[in-house]
C-alpha distance (Angstrom), angle and dihedral (degrees) to the residues before:
residue distance angle dihedral
M1 . . .
H2 3.69 . .
D3 3.82 128.4 .
R4 3.77 114.3 -112.8
I5 3.77 117.8 -115.0
D6 3.78 117.2 -162.0
F7 3.75 114.6 -145.8
H8 3.83 117.3 -149.2
P9 3.82 110.1 -176.9
G10 3.80 92.7 -163.2
R11 3.76 94.5 52.5
W12 3.77 94.3 46.0
L13 3.83 90.7 49.2
R14 3.78 90.8 53.0
H15 3.77 91.6 51.3
A16 3.78 92.3 46.5
V17 3.76 93.6 52.2
A18 3.81 92.3 46.6
L19 3.84 90.4 50.2
G20 3.81 91.0 48.3
C21 3.78 91.8 51.0
I22 3.70 91.0 51.8
L23 3.85 93.8 49.2
L24 3.78 91.6 47.9
S25 3.73 92.5 50.4
L26 3.82 95.8 53.6
P27 3.82 98.4 76.5
L28 3.81 92.0 45.5
A29 3.77 92.9 51.2
A30 3.80 92.0 49.4
A31 3.76 91.2 48.9
G32 3.81 96.5 54.9
S33 3.82 111.9 119.3
G34 3.76 89.5 -138.7
G35 3.82 88.9 80.1
M36 3.80 94.7 50.6
T37 3.75 121.7 104.7
D38 3.81 120.8 -126.8
D39 3.79 90.6 -104.9
E40 3.83 92.0 51.3
I41 3.81 89.8 49.5
R42 3.81 92.0 51.8
T43 3.82 93.3 43.6
L44 3.81 93.8 50.2
A45 3.86 91.1 48.5
I46 3.80 92.4 49.5
E47 3.82 93.1 47.5
T48 3.83 92.6 47.4
L49 3.77 92.5 51.0
A50 3.76 92.7 43.9
G51 3.77 91.5 54.6
E52 3.83 93.1 45.4
I53 3.81 95.2 50.6
S54 3.85 98.6 30.3
A55 3.81 93.1 -120.2
A56 3.82 131.4 140.6
P57 3.81 110.5 -99.1
D58 3.82 91.4 -129.0
T59 3.81 90.4 62.7
I60 3.80 90.8 61.3
S61 3.80 125.0 79.8
V62 3.78 133.6 -172.8
I63 3.77 114.9 -124.6
H64 3.80 101.0 172.6
V65 3.82 141.4 7.4
S66 3.85 124.5 -166.7
A67 3.78 129.7 -178.4
I68 3.78 114.3 -131.4
N69 3.79 141.6 169.9
W70 3.81 109.9 -130.8
P71 3.86 115.1 -147.2
N72 3.83 91.6 -134.9
S73 3.78 145.3 -2.0
A74 3.83 92.0 -78.4
L75 3.77 87.1 82.8
G76 3.80 90.6 -141.6
C77 3.76 93.1 -56.4
P78 3.82 107.0 90.1
K79 3.82 118.6 -178.7
P80 3.78 122.0 -147.8
G81 3.81 114.0 -96.6
M82 3.78 95.6 16.5
V83 3.83 124.0 119.1
Y84 3.76 118.1 -142.6
T85 3.74 134.4 -162.5
Q86 3.86 108.8 -104.8
A87 3.76 102.2 -136.5
L88 3.84 134.3 107.3
V89 3.76 113.2 -89.4
P90 3.84 119.1 -164.5
G91 3.76 110.5 -136.8
H92 3.73 149.6 124.6
V93 3.80 142.9 -98.9
V94 3.79 111.8 -141.0
L95 3.84 120.7 -167.3
L96 3.83 112.9 -155.7
K97 3.79 136.6 -176.4
Q98 3.79 126.8 -144.6
G99 3.76 115.2 175.2
T100 3.78 108.3 -47.4
S101 3.79 94.7 -21.7
E102 3.81 135.0 82.8
Y103 3.79 130.0 -149.4
R104 3.80 139.4 -170.1
V105 3.76 121.7 -133.4
H106 3.83 115.3 -168.3
M107 3.79 117.9 -155.2
G108 3.81 136.6 -168.3
N109 3.78 140.3 135.9
G110 3.85 90.5 15.7
R111 3.86 90.5 -56.4
A112 3.79 125.8 118.8
I113 3.78 124.0 -168.9
V114 3.83 133.4 177.8
C115 3.76 98.7 -124.0
D116 3.77 100.3 -167.0
L117 3.81 122.1 20.4
K118 3.80 91.1 -177.2
K119 3.82 106.6 118.8
I120 3.74 112.3 -125.4
P121 3.87 122.9 -162.6
L122 3.78 103.0 -102.1
D123 3.79 119.0 -111.3
V124 3.82 100.7 160.3
T125 3.83 97.3 179.5
Q126 3.81 93.7 50.3
T127 3.80 92.4 45.6
I128 3.82 95.4 48.9
D129 3.82 91.3 43.9
K130 3.83 89.7 56.6
Y131 3.82 94.0 46.6
V132 3.81 92.8 48.4
E133 3.80 93.0 45.4
D134 3.81 91.7 49.3
A135 3.77 92.3 48.2
A136 3.82 91.7 49.6
R137 3.77 93.4 48.5
K138 3.82 92.1 48.1
D139 3.83 91.9 50.1
L140 3.86 94.4 47.1
A141 3.83 92.0 46.8
A142 3.76 90.0 51.7
R143 3.85 92.0 48.5
L144 3.80 92.5 49.2
A145 3.80 95.3 37.9
V146 3.79 92.4 -128.5
P147 3.81 132.6 126.4
E148 3.81 112.7 -82.6
E149 3.75 90.6 -129.1
Q150 3.83 89.9 67.4
I151 3.83 92.0 61.8
E152 3.80 112.1 94.6
V153 3.87 122.0 -152.3
V154 3.82 104.7 -138.3
D155 3.81 95.6 -179.8
S156 3.81 145.2 -41.5
S157 3.79 133.6 -157.6
Q158 3.80 140.7 170.3
Q159 3.79 117.7 -90.4
T160 3.76 139.4 178.2
W161 3.82 110.3 -135.3
P162 3.83 121.2 -154.0
D163 3.82 96.4 -127.8
E164 3.81 144.6 0.9
N165 3.82 89.3 -84.8
L166 3.84 86.3 67.0
G167 3.82 92.3 -122.8
C168 3.82 91.8 -65.1
G169 3.79 100.5 130.0
E170 3.79 129.6 -71.3
A171 3.74 123.9 -51.1
P172 3.88 130.8 177.5
K173 3.80 113.6 -75.2
V174 3.82 95.4 -0.5
I175 3.78 108.6 -179.1
K176 3.81 108.7 -126.4
K177 3.72 103.8 -140.5
P178 3.86 134.0 108.4
V179 3.76 113.8 -87.4
R180 3.82 123.0 -162.5
G181 3.80 115.6 -138.1
Y182 3.76 146.2 115.6
V183 3.81 141.1 -84.4
V184 3.78 119.1 -141.9
H185 3.81 126.5 -168.9
L186 3.79 117.6 -155.3
K187 3.77 132.9 -175.6
Y188 3.76 131.1 -153.2
D189 3.80 127.4 167.7
G190 3.79 91.9 -15.0
R191 3.81 93.3 -50.6
L192 3.79 123.2 118.2
F193 3.84 121.9 -142.7
E194 3.78 128.2 -171.4
Y195 3.80 122.1 -147.9
R196 3.77 127.1 -171.7
S197 3.79 128.8 -157.8
N198 3.76 138.3 -167.4
R199 3.86 90.3 -165.0
G200 3.80 89.6 -99.7
R201 3.77 101.0 61.0
V202 3.77 141.8 7.3
R203 3.84 130.1 -140.2
P204 3.77 136.4 175.3
C205 3.81 115.3 -109.7
P206 2.97 114.8 -129.5
D207 3.79 96.3 26.8
I208 3.78 108.1 -102.6
A209 3.83 92.3 -134.4
K210 3.78 90.1 59.7
E211 3.76 96.8 50.7
């Protein structure tokens, strides 16, 4: 005697579609750059540029990494005639140096592309200053919910911070070692704000919420 199994085509179809969606989403989730470590981001950027310009990876150095949300799958480097998915893509901009030239590698969803192969005369200090200033302005504008254009950069300069917390109070497991970075002073509506950077991130100091 056999047990009876009722077959419902509609129910099986729904289950099959659901399972297919899960399986298709797995590689995409694994590829997201949000799950990559800082070392993995830097390594992927270096290897991508090395392959693009036929250079040895050990001749390329990373001078700045910034997190960013791209507006679509073009990752900030759209090509004429291409159609891109219009959805936010978490990723990074990596600025690299090879010889006397600098390059930008844009990353997102596990992809890395050299956005501009045009060689630019290298001025590392000026380039990093601009990246840090832009990141600080963007962060402050978001915190204050005001247009970025209304945030004024007063000044910026290189600094060496005493620890990974950039000298902004104590935090659990702070690594006590000198950290090279920048300080940026911003102004909005008569108020001054200080931002500190370790070349990989920026943060207000003191925290704006605690002022």
